[in-house]
C-alpha positions as CSV (number, residue, x, y, z in Angstrom):
1,M,-4.4,53.1,0.0
2,D,-1.8,53.4,-2.7
3,R,-4.2,53.9,-5.6
4,G,-2.7,56.4,-8.0
5,G,-1.9,56.6,-11.7
6,I,-4.4,54.8,-13.9
7,F,-6.4,53.7,-10.8
8,A,-6.7,57.2,-9.3
9,G,-10.1,58.8,-8.7
10,D,-13.3,58.4,-6.7
11,D,-15.6,57.5,-9.6
12,P,-15.2,54.0,-11.1
13,F,-17.2,55.0,-14.2
14,A,-14.9,57.8,-14.9
15,I,-11.9,55.4,-14.6
16,A,-13.6,52.9,-16.9
17,Q,-14.3,55.6,-19.5
18,S,-10.7,56.8,-19.3
19,W,-9.4,53.3,-19.8
20,L,-11.8,52.7,-22.7
21,T,-10.8,56.0,-24.3
22,E,-7.1,55.0,-24.0
23,A,-7.9,51.6,-25.5
24,E,-9.6,53.2,-28.5
25,A,-6.2,54.6,-29.5
26,T,-4.4,51.3,-29.2
27,E,-6.8,48.4,-29.9
28,P,-6.9,47.4,-33.6
29,N,-10.6,46.3,-33.5
30,D,-13.6,46.8,-31.3
31,P,-12.0,48.3,-28.2
32,N,-15.5,48.3,-26.6
33,A,-16.0,44.5,-27.1
34,I,-17.1,42.9,-23.8
35,A,-17.5,39.2,-22.9
36,L,-21.0,39.1,-21.5
37,A,-21.9,36.3,-19.0
38,T,-25.4,35.2,-18.2
39,V,-26.9,32.0,-16.7
40,D,-29.9,30.0,-17.9
41,P,-32.7,28.8,-15.5
42,D,-30.7,25.7,-14.6
43,G,-27.7,27.8,-13.6
44,M,-25.7,26.8,-16.7
45,P,-23.5,29.8,-17.7
46,N,-23.3,31.4,-21.2
47,V,-20.8,33.9,-22.5
48,R,-20.6,35.8,-25.7
49,M,-19.0,39.0,-27.1
50,V,-21.2,42.1,-27.5
51,L,-20.3,45.8,-27.9
52,L,-20.5,48.2,-24.9
53,K,-22.2,51.3,-26.3
54,D,-22.5,53.6,-23.3
55,I,-20.7,54.2,-20.0
56,E,-23.2,56.3,-18.0
57,D,-22.8,58.0,-14.7
58,D,-23.8,54.9,-12.8
59,A,-24.2,52.1,-15.4
60,F,-23.0,50.3,-18.6
61,V,-25.3,49.8,-21.6
62,F,-25.3,47.5,-24.6
63,Y,-28.1,46.8,-27.2
64,T,-29.7,43.5,-28.3
65,N,-32.8,41.7,-29.6
66,Y,-34.9,41.1,-26.5
67,G,-35.8,37.7,-27.9
68,S,-32.2,36.6,-27.9
69,K,-30.9,33.9,-25.5
70,K,-28.8,36.5,-23.6
71,A,-31.7,38.9,-23.2
72,Q,-34.1,36.1,-22.1
73,E,-31.5,34.9,-19.5
74,I,-30.9,38.4,-18.3
75,E,-34.7,39.0,-18.0
76,A,-35.1,35.9,-15.9
77,A,-32.1,36.4,-13.6
78,G,-32.1,40.2,-13.4
79,K,-28.3,40.0,-13.3
80,A,-25.3,39.9,-15.6
81,A,-21.5,40.2,-15.7
82,F,-18.9,41.1,-18.2
83,V,-15.2,41.6,-18.8
84,L,-13.7,44.2,-21.0
85,H,-10.1,43.1,-22.0
86,S,-7.7,45.6,-23.5
87,K,-5.0,43.3,-24.9
88,S,-2.7,46.0,-26.1
89,L,-2.8,47.8,-22.8
90,R,-2.8,44.6,-20.7
91,R,-5.7,45.7,-18.7
92,Q,-9.2,44.4,-17.9
93,I,-12.4,45.7,-16.3
94,R,-14.7,43.1,-14.7
95,V,-18.3,44.1,-13.8
96,R,-21.1,42.3,-12.0
97,G,-24.5,43.9,-11.4
98,V,-28.3,44.0,-11.7
99,T,-30.0,44.8,-15.0
100,E,-32.9,46.8,-16.5
101,R,-34.1,47.5,-20.0
102,E,-33.3,50.7,-21.8
103,D,-36.2,50.9,-24.3
104,G,-37.1,54.6,-24.3
105,P,-35.7,57.6,-26.2
106,Q,-32.1,56.7,-25.6
107,A,-32.6,53.4,-27.4
108,D,-34.5,55.1,-30.2
109,A,-31.6,57.5,-30.6
110,Y,-29.0,54.8,-30.7
111,Y,-31.0,52.7,-33.2
112,A,-31.4,55.8,-35.4
113,S,-27.6,56.3,-35.4
114,R,-26.9,52.9,-36.9
115,S,-26.6,52.2,-40.6
116,L,-29.8,51.5,-42.6
117,K,-28.6,47.9,-43.2
118,S,-28.0,47.3,-39.5
119,R,-31.5,48.8,-38.7
120,L,-33.2,46.5,-41.2
121,G,-31.1,43.6,-40.0
122,A,-32.4,44.1,-36.5
123,W,-36.0,43.8,-37.9
124,A,-35.1,40.7,-39.9
125,S,-33.1,38.6,-37.4
126,K,-35.0,36.4,-35.0
127,Q,-31.8,36.3,-32.9
128,S,-30.8,33.0,-31.4
129,A,-33.7,31.1,-33.2
130,P,-32.9,28.4,-35.8
131,L,-32.4,29.7,-39.3
132,S,-33.0,27.5,-42.4
133,S,-30.5,29.3,-44.6
134,R,-28.7,32.6,-45.1
135,E,-30.7,33.1,-48.3
136,S,-34.0,33.1,-46.4
137,L,-32.6,35.7,-44.0
138,M,-31.5,37.9,-46.9
139,A,-35.0,37.5,-48.5
140,D,-36.5,38.7,-45.3
141,V,-34.2,41.7,-45.3
142,A,-35.3,42.5,-48.9
143,K,-39.0,42.3,-48.0
144,L,-38.5,44.5,-45.0
145,T,-36.6,47.1,-47.0
146,L,-39.6,47.4,-49.3
147,S,-42.1,47.6,-46.4
148,L,-40.2,49.8,-43.9
149,G,-38.4,52.1,-46.3
150,I,-35.3,54.2,-45.5
151,N,-36.2,55.3,-42.0
152,P,-37.5,52.2,-40.1
153,P,-38.6,52.7,-36.5
154,R,-36.8,50.8,-33.7
155,P,-38.3,47.3,-33.4
156,P,-40.3,46.8,-30.2
157,F,-38.3,43.7,-29.5
158,W,-34.9,45.5,-29.8
159,G,-33.3,47.8,-27.3
160,G,-30.8,48.4,-24.6
161,I,-29.8,46.5,-21.5
162,R,-28.4,48.6,-18.7
163,I,-26.1,46.9,-16.1
164,R,-26.0,48.7,-12.7
165,P,-22.9,47.3,-11.1
166,I,-22.5,46.2,-7.5
167,E,-18.9,45.2,-8.2
168,I,-16.2,46.6,-10.6
169,E,-12.7,45.3,-10.7
170,F,-9.8,47.1,-12.4
171,W,-6.8,44.9,-13.3
172,A,-3.5,45.9,-14.9
173,D,-0.6,43.7,-15.8
174,G,2.4,43.9,-13.5
175,A,6.0,42.7,-13.8
176,F,6.7,39.2,-12.7
177,R,2.9,38.5,-12.7
178,L,2.5,40.9,-9.7
179,H,-0.5,42.5,-11.2
180,D,-2.4,45.5,-9.7
181,R,-6.1,44.8,-8.8
182,F,-8.6,47.1,-7.2
183,R,-12.2,45.9,-6.5
184,W,-15.0,48.4,-6.0
185,T,-18.0,46.9,-4.2
186,R,-21.4,48.1,-2.9
187,E,-24.4,46.2,-1.5
188,T,-26.9,47.8,-3.9
189,P,-26.6,50.2,-6.8
190,N,-27.7,53.0,-4.4
191,D,-25.0,52.4,-1.9
192,R,-21.5,54.0,-1.5
193,W,-18.5,52.2,-3.0
194,E,-15.8,50.5,-1.0
195,V,-12.5,49.9,-2.6
196,T,-10.1,47.0,-1.8
197,R,-6.7,46.2,-3.2
198,L,-6.5,42.5,-4.1
199,N,-3.6,40.1,-4.4
200,P,-2.6,39.3,-8.0
């Protein structure tokens, strides 16, 4: 298979990291922003932008409030998908896979790395629930600042979600809309990858 250049390699996570690293030098804002897709219990899809925080050896990780709509839908389905689009590079990475929580030391470390205001905001926000006013939210933040101090612990309802892919597709823009696409697939996260070149 003629898979060289930016598509070369036997590890799709290494390729994804390489593409993201390159995007960090060219994208003006949030090169790690992904459009995360989930479905509700009726099969109605939802999509929203979140920030991809880790590309691990065999998974992708983002963080959220576990009470949020996205986290509830992921918990119920056990699956999610996302696309990372690097507009300046004219590339995208599409991922579909099974999910699990990351609510251990790794989540604690990431939470501790955030700014104090972001950490307090995580405590104050009942994400996706109705909000009477911004003023009430800011009042909650002020109360929590007094009660939790300058080193708040990670909320028990906030942490990571890890996506272990069964499919990853790398897409790069080509002349005359003859794009390059390679799809990596496996039956389960423990199986070996198979790579297929796709038509544009």
